N, C-alpha and C positions, 0 to 999 in steps of 0.2 A: 748717087751716093748721098746719104742723109746728111743734113747740115748739123755740124757739131753744136750742141745746145750748151754753150758756155758764155760767160759774161764776167766782166771785171768792172767794178764801180768804186769811185773815190768820192769822198766828201770831206771838205776842209772848211771849218768855221773858226770863229774866235774861241770856241769852246771845245772842239773836237777835231781829230784828224783820223779818218777811217778809210781803210781799203778792204774790199770784199771781192774775192775771186770764187766763182761758182761753176761747177760742171754738173748739170742736172743728171747726166748719164754716167755717174761715177761708180766708185766702189766703197763709198763710205769713209774716205780718207779725210782727216781734218787736221788743220794747223791753226790753232786759235790762240790769240793773245789780245785780250780786251782790257786788262787791268781789273776786271771784275771776275774773281775766281769762280763764283757760282755760275755766272753766265758763260764762262769758258766751258764749264762742264756741260751745261745745257746745249750749247752749240756743237760740242763734240758728239754728244749722243744724238742730236738732231741730224747731223751728217751721217753718222753710223747707221741709224735706223731708217733714214730716207734714202740711203745709198747715194748721197750726193758727195762729191768732192768739194770741200769748202775750206777756204783760207780767209781768216779775218785778222787784221791788224788794226788796233785802235788805241789812240791815246786821247784822254779827255780830262776835263776838270773835275776829277773824282773827289778833290778836296772840297768841292762845293756840294756835289750830289751825284748819284748814279744816273740820274734822269737823262742828261744830255747825251752821254756816251751810249747808254742803253738804246735810246730812241734813234740816234744817228746810225748805229749799226743796223738796226731793223730797216731804216730807210734804204740803206745801201743794199741790204739783202733782198728787199722787195724789188728794187730797181734791177738787180741782177737777175732774179727770176723772170721779171717782166721782159727783159731784153733777150734772155736765153731762150725763152719759149716762142719768141717771134709772133707769128700770126696764129699760133696754137693749132696748126694743121695736125689732124689725125690723133690728137690726144684723147684720152678717155673722159676728161673734163670733170666727172663726178667721182667722189670716193667717200667712204665713211669707215672709221676705225674705232673700236672700243679697246682701250689699253688699261690694264691694271698695273699698279706698282704697289705690291703688298696690299695694304688696306685701302689705298686710294684707287678710284676708278673714274676714268674720263672717256667721254664719247665725243669724237670729232667728225664733222661732216663738212666737205668742201665742194664748192662749185667754182671752177675757173671761168667765171661768168663775165668778166669785164666790169663788174659792179662791186665796188668796195663796201662790204658790210660785215661787221663783226657782231655776232650774237652770242651772248653767254649769260650764265646765271651767277657770275662772279660777284656782283655787287653785294648780294646778301651774305656772301661768304668772306669777302676780302678782309674785313676788319676782325674776323675770327682767327685768321691765320698768322702765325709768327714769321718773322724774318728768318731767312737762311743766309748767314754771312752778309747781312744788309740787303739781300734780295727778297722780294715777296710777290704775292699774287697781283698786286697793283702794278709793279714793274713789269710783270708778265703781260698783263692786259695792255699796258702802254707799248710794249714791244710788238705785240701782234697787231695792234691798231696801226702803228707806223708801218709795219710790213704790208698790210693790205691796202693802205692808202697809196702805196707805191707799186703794188702788185695787185691790181683790182680783182679780188676774188670774194666770194661769199664764204665766210668762215664761221661755223657754228661750233662752239666748245661748251659742252655740258659736263659739269662736275656731278657725277652720279654718287660718289662717295668720297668725301674729303679726307677721311681718316684722321689720324692724330699727328702725322709728320708732314710738315709743309714741304720738305725736300721731296718726299714721295709724290705729293700732289703735283708740284711743279714739273717733276720729271715725267709724270704721266701726260701732262699737257704737251710738253715739247715732243715726247715720243709719239703721241697720238697724231699730232699735227704733221710730223715728219712722215709717218707711215701713210697718212691720207694723201699728203702731197706727192709722195712717191707714186702711189697708184693713180692719182688724177692726172699726173703729167706723163704717164707712160703712153707710148705709141701703141695704138690698137690697129693691127693690119686690116681689120674689116672696115675701118673708117678711111675714106678716100680723100676727105677734104676737112673743112672746119666743122666741128660738131655743134652746129647751130643752124636753125632754119633761117636765121638772119643773114647767114653767109659770112659773119665775122663775130669775134668775141672781143 
């Protein structure tokens, strides 16, 4: 019988109190409460389109900034993926997805490699984009950087068309990453062990 790919992670600091529960092999169910309305929306659609069951409860010093809460949620989510996947036996490992959101278009490529690397063309675009309820492309970059630091994967996110609506752009980023993660974490019956000539990921 296959091992259930689930994990629960907690993180408590002087700035935040975070709990994340993840089932990689879910149905897209989400129960999200972060105190950051736009991030709640992004994580709900992340779960929906990645077919992950995801619960996030977070309290943080939002009166100071979104940064601490945003980052610590991503740390816990990364740790949850890392634990849930275990040794990565029989996973597809690689995936790429191109996702539109009206006028925005984003291409995401993932390698569950054991090496944390975030590559993007965000820097030349980040200061052109407006905030959405206090959330922006820089917070998105920080979120995914914290996630891959704790779930060591190679994550390439290319903005092919930013469009005029920052909401649409950020939604395409989260949806594209969810869809690519869903495919990369799927079990391939043709693979009998760990998908690497090294024998480990």
